[in-house]
C-alpha positions, 0 to 999 in steps of 0.5 A: 287306166291304172289306179294311182295310189296316193300317200301324202307327206306328213309335213309340207315344205315351203316354196322359197322366194322366186329370186332364190330358186336357182335351177334344179336344187329344190324339190317338191313334197311328192314324187311319182313312182312305178315299177316294171317286171318282165313278167308283170309289165308296169305296175304299182303306180303311186305318188309318195312323199319325195325322198331317198330310195334304196337301190342295190349296189349291183343295180344294173343302171350303176354298171351299164347305164340303162337310164333315160329321162325327160325334161318339161315344164309347168307354169302358173298363168296370170289368172292362177291356172297351172298349165303344162307345155307339150306334155304328150309330145315330151312323153312320146319322146320319152318312149323313143329314148326308152326304145333306143335303150331297150327299156320297155315302152310306157303307157303314155296315158297312165304317165300323163294322168300320173303327172297331172295328179302329181302336179295337182297335189304339189301345185303350191310349188309352182312359182309365179314370177315371169321366167320361173316355172315348175321343172318336171323330170321323169326318169327310168332306171334299170334296177336288177341286182346283177353284174353282167351285160344284158337287157334288164328285166326290172325298172323303176320310173320316177317323176320329180318336180322342181321349182326353178328360176332362169337356167343361166344365172345371167338370165336372158343374155348372150352366151359365149360358145366354144366350137369343139374340135377335139372331143366327140359326143355322138354318132349316127346309130348311137345314143345321140338322139336319146335323153340318156345319162350316158349321152350327157356324161360324154359331154362333161369333159369338153364342157369343163374345158370350155368353162375353164376357157370362159365359155358357157357351152360347147357346140358339137360337130359331127364325130366323123369329119368334125365339120358339120354342126350338130347341137350344143351340150344342152340345146339345139342350135339355130343360125339366121343367115340372109333372113333364113332360119337354119338348124341342123337336120335330125340325123340320129345323133341330134336330140329332137328338141321340143323347143326346136320343134316349136321354133320351127313351127312358130317361125313358119307361122310368121312367114319366115323361111326355115331350113333343116339341113346340114350346115358346116362350121365353115359355112357359118364362119364364111357367112360371118365374114361376108356379113350374112350371119345375122344371129345365132341362138340355142333352144331348149326346155331349160333356157327356152331361147339362148342368144349366142354372142360369140363363137370360138373355133380353133382359136378364131373368135367371131362376134355375132350381132355385136355381142347383143340379143338379136331381133329374132331371138328376142321375138321368139323368146317373148312369144314362146314364154308368153305362150307357155304362161298363158299371156297369148292365145295358144293357136298351136294346141301346145298348152294343157291346163292341169289345175287351178290355184 
């Protein structure tokens, strides 16, 4: 096991009131950093005070986009324990993104141990109100000072922590989503299944247009035929049709979402019929026209479950569940958030205790 050096901040910050947190704007006192060189491997694992860092203007990440990240959460339970949700599964996906971007594999045990130590040091930053959490952002960037297209030889891994409230300012309420029929985001064999900066940059223009039209997110269709549903900009997507929970199958251009996995396993444990398959936007609209489309909801680490109240495709709007929160969406949200915060027994083995307050 790699030793992790610790340098504590001289001055500690203060956790704001839970209703002032927002999302992704406040950061804790410390961060984890580790470097990589092709002739040394990963080295110099350290926890240091959170702060800006120096980078060359020629750093390869700035020019060629070799960057990956993860997003996971820690929670404070009612009995003042701090727990993480599926951390090892997240770190395995982190390594999968690294593989796609030709970034060296990380020792999951080392990163996992560093993450637990970092959270223990900054545990006072874990908020306690229902719906709040400590958002965990590991990321890796290529730092070679070189302007030329090649796989980098030097990288830096960081983990930063951010106490957060609800992802959407409106909270757990149905969102309006535009089905994108002009822009495309990813294709099989590309970056779609990786959590990488370029993958999200490709989504920004369409999201900006959708926001201007009054929609919260974009639902992407496949890039070849623009017919089959893939995912929302920050979420996987689910449809409840004839009491069956359906989500697009993983095809190389869809992120293997952790909450997506959780929903499928939980729904199966409840005896619900689930399917991972190709589903077209025509099928969804036809199901709505026939009264068979019961619910639509997104899943993701940030929002957990996000019910969809309206879809708009080529100017044709449909209201789902009368624009309200569906029974299944509500049940999944209540159960998964209760599981994450220790209010129900963890029969899946997804919740890991980090420390006590």
